[in-house]
TIZA-27785 format. One record per residue (C-alpha): residue in one letter; residue number from 0; y negated, z, x. Coordinates in steps of 0.001 Angstrom, whole numbers, plus 500000, padded with zeros to 6 digits. Example, Ala and Ser with C-alpha at 12.3 -4.5 7.8 and 13.67 -1.06 7.14 Angstrom:
REM residues 2
A / 0 / 504500 / 507800 / 512300
S / 1 / 501060 / 507140 / 513670
//
This chain:
REM residues 174
X / 0 / 500144 / 500152 / 500185
X / 1 / 497629 / 500762 / 502909
X / 2 / 498216 / 497642 / 504654
X / 3 / 497720 / 495655 / 501570
X / 4 / 494331 / 497562 / 500978
X / 5 / 493048 / 497045 / 504327
X / 6 / 493962 / 493010 / 504419
X / 7 / 491990 / 493214 / 500713
X / 8 / 488796 / 495073 / 502303
X / 9 / 488898 / 493060 / 505345
X / 10 / 488476 / 489730 / 503488
X / 11 / 485532 / 490930 / 501595
X / 12 / 483999 / 492915 / 504902
X / 13 / 484774 / 489401 / 507195
X / 14 / 481609 / 487797 / 504973
X / 15 / 479316 / 490591 / 506371
X / 16 / 477090 / 488707 / 509038
X / 17 / 478052 / 490435 / 512741
X / 18 / 474561 / 491619 / 512867
X / 19 / 474744 / 494126 / 510295
X / 20 / 478292 / 494896 / 511139
X / 21 / 477166 / 495977 / 514488
X / 22 / 474977 / 498637 / 512739
X / 23 / 478269 / 500094 / 511166
X / 24 / 480258 / 503209 / 512646
X / 25 / 482317 / 501852 / 515294
X / 26 / 485750 / 503000 / 513732
X / 27 / 484935 / 500383 / 510734
X / 28 / 483333 / 497650 / 512292
X / 29 / 485776 / 497021 / 515361
X / 30 / 489148 / 496592 / 513173
X / 31 / 487201 / 493934 / 511032
X / 32 / 486312 / 492224 / 514534
X / 33 / 489664 / 492302 / 515556
X / 34 / 491400 / 491341 / 512728
X / 35 / 488938 / 488359 / 512502
X / 36 / 490062 / 486987 / 516074
X / 37 / 493762 / 486638 / 515164
X / 38 / 495722 / 484178 / 514160
X / 39 / 493673 / 481805 / 516176
X / 40 / 493701 / 478144 / 514575
X / 41 / 493409 / 476609 / 517725
X / 42 / 496843 / 477513 / 519029
X / 43 / 500229 / 476171 / 518829
X / 44 / 503721 / 476612 / 520570
X / 45 / 503639 / 480730 / 520072
X / 46 / 506260 / 482506 / 522146
X / 47 / 506690 / 486063 / 522157
X / 48 / 507332 / 488186 / 525233
X / 49 / 508946 / 491907 / 524756
X / 50 / 506471 / 494834 / 525696
X / 51 / 506759 / 498304 / 524894
X / 52 / 506016 / 499529 / 521449
X / 53 / 503264 / 499588 / 520089
X / 54 / 501933 / 496558 / 522018
X / 55 / 502600 / 492842 / 521319
X / 56 / 502471 / 489891 / 523694
X / 57 / 502026 / 486363 / 522681
X / 58 / 501842 / 483318 / 524802
X / 59 / 500754 / 480074 / 523201
X / 60 / 498810 / 476904 / 524033
X / 61 / 495411 / 476899 / 523337
X / 62 / 493031 / 473626 / 522346
X / 63 / 489542 / 474297 / 521913
X / 64 / 487828 / 470778 / 521342
X / 65 / 488752 / 468922 / 524275
X / 66 / 489883 / 471682 / 526558
X / 67 / 493254 / 472861 / 526447
X / 68 / 495217 / 475142 / 528488
X / 69 / 497815 / 477948 / 528238
X / 70 / 497035 / 481519 / 527094
X / 71 / 498231 / 484829 / 526105
X / 72 / 497166 / 487742 / 523789
X / 73 / 497908 / 491454 / 524272
X / 74 / 497694 / 493626 / 521014
X / 75 / 497909 / 497310 / 520503
X / 76 / 498862 / 497659 / 516706
X / 77 / 496228 / 495199 / 515357
X / 78 / 493768 / 495551 / 518159
X / 79 / 493518 / 492537 / 520862
X / 80 / 493233 / 494455 / 523848
X / 81 / 493695 / 491742 / 526655
X / 82 / 493241 / 487687 / 526405
X / 83 / 493568 / 485342 / 528965
X / 84 / 492883 / 481819 / 528315
X / 85 / 493414 / 479416 / 531302
X / 86 / 491626 / 476474 / 529637
X / 87 / 491102 / 473692 / 532116
X / 88 / 487260 / 473301 / 532240
X / 89 / 486607 / 477140 / 531571
X / 90 / 489532 / 479629 / 532289
X / 91 / 488272 / 483343 / 531247
X / 92 / 489489 / 486417 / 530458
X / 93 / 488686 / 488897 / 527463
X / 94 / 488902 / 492787 / 528216
X / 95 / 489295 / 494472 / 524771
X / 96 / 487654 / 491561 / 522777
X / 97 / 486770 / 493500 / 519461
X / 98 / 485029 / 496301 / 521131
X / 99 / 483024 / 494020 / 523282
X / 100 / 482027 / 491981 / 520219
X / 101 / 480923 / 495164 / 518858
X / 102 / 478752 / 496470 / 521761
X / 103 / 476782 / 493161 / 521781
X / 104 / 476465 / 489942 / 520788
X / 105 / 476508 / 488405 / 524484
X / 106 / 479094 / 486445 / 525859
X / 107 / 482542 / 488850 / 526144
X / 108 / 484298 / 486886 / 528739
X / 109 / 484851 / 486993 / 532200
X / 110 / 485061 / 483574 / 533747
X / 111 / 487616 / 482511 / 536434
X / 112 / 486595 / 480462 / 539137
X / 113 / 487940 / 476627 / 539492
X / 114 / 491276 / 476664 / 541003
X / 115 / 494817 / 474974 / 540313
X / 116 / 496769 / 475999 / 537435
X / 117 / 499372 / 477593 / 539483
X / 118 / 496815 / 479920 / 540816
X / 119 / 495334 / 480535 / 537458
X / 120 / 498540 / 481626 / 536556
X / 121 / 499180 / 484020 / 539225
X / 122 / 495625 / 485680 / 538302
X / 123 / 497078 / 485814 / 534651
X / 124 / 500000 / 487720 / 535786
X / 125 / 498228 / 489814 / 537979
X / 126 / 495842 / 490855 / 535002
X / 127 / 498921 / 491805 / 532753
X / 128 / 500584 / 493722 / 535244
X / 129 / 497774 / 495745 / 536557
X / 130 / 494956 / 495748 / 534007
X / 131 / 496290 / 497462 / 530789
X / 132 / 495038 / 500699 / 531641
X / 133 / 492036 / 499264 / 531762
X / 134 / 491784 / 497653 / 528664
X / 135 / 493340 / 500704 / 527121
X / 136 / 490312 / 502759 / 528503
X / 137 / 487917 / 500490 / 526346
X / 138 / 489659 / 501510 / 523459
X / 139 / 487422 / 503287 / 520750
X / 140 / 490123 / 505709 / 519984
X / 141 / 490403 / 508716 / 522523
X / 142 / 494482 / 508904 / 521923
X / 143 / 494747 / 505017 / 522955
X / 144 / 492234 / 505730 / 526184
X / 145 / 494272 / 508600 / 527362
X / 146 / 498018 / 507169 / 526438
X / 147 / 500362 / 506779 / 529258
X / 148 / 501334 / 503058 / 530379
X / 149 / 504550 / 502118 / 531202
X / 150 / 503245 / 499822 / 534444
X / 151 / 507001 / 499007 / 535233
X / 152 / 507798 / 497287 / 531629
X / 153 / 504374 / 495349 / 532047
X / 154 / 505132 / 494098 / 535295
X / 155 / 508299 / 492927 / 534001
X / 156 / 506599 / 491392 / 531270
X / 157 / 503902 / 489955 / 533378
X / 158 / 506424 / 488019 / 535228
X / 159 / 507865 / 486725 / 532290
X / 160 / 504456 / 485614 / 530837
X / 161 / 503984 / 483875 / 534206
X / 162 / 507175 / 481619 / 533414
X / 163 / 506241 / 481095 / 529889
X / 164 / 502618 / 479806 / 531016
X / 165 / 504128 / 477622 / 533665
X / 166 / 506572 / 476171 / 531125
X / 167 / 503575 / 475569 / 528761
X / 168 / 501376 / 473877 / 531491
X / 169 / 504489 / 471734 / 532142
X / 170 / 505507 / 470735 / 528547
X / 171 / 501996 / 470162 / 527473
X / 172 / 500685 / 468539 / 530745
X / 173 / 498638 / 471010 / 531870
//
């Protein structure tokens, strides 16, 4: 029942302009920002990689206009805490996307320097293997910020993500 109520309320709240949402308390506004960013309509060929609960990790092919490339998103329940988009023209990383959208309207990406795709994939693997604690540290909920992270499990998942990203790049010609 609560999930249905939350989904219905998010449908109406999503229509509120972002400048007004930023004035709402974080506990109300951030879940709306998070829910509004997934599922992305510019993705295809989704693959799920196992990670410890309550996390979920999806690898997929991303197409934004003429720019394409492999990507992945790490979710903590419904919140997207890490997204890596390895687009050919503008590879970039999002750390705790909904929180950064709430804080300000500025660009909430960290752009990666131009490099061959295999170097970009190595960076994406590093991000997942090492920066999940950093992403949790940006979360609005204190329980999430102080939650212990199973670094070994994420290191194993990072290696699998690397294989999946390479497979997608090969399959789609990246």
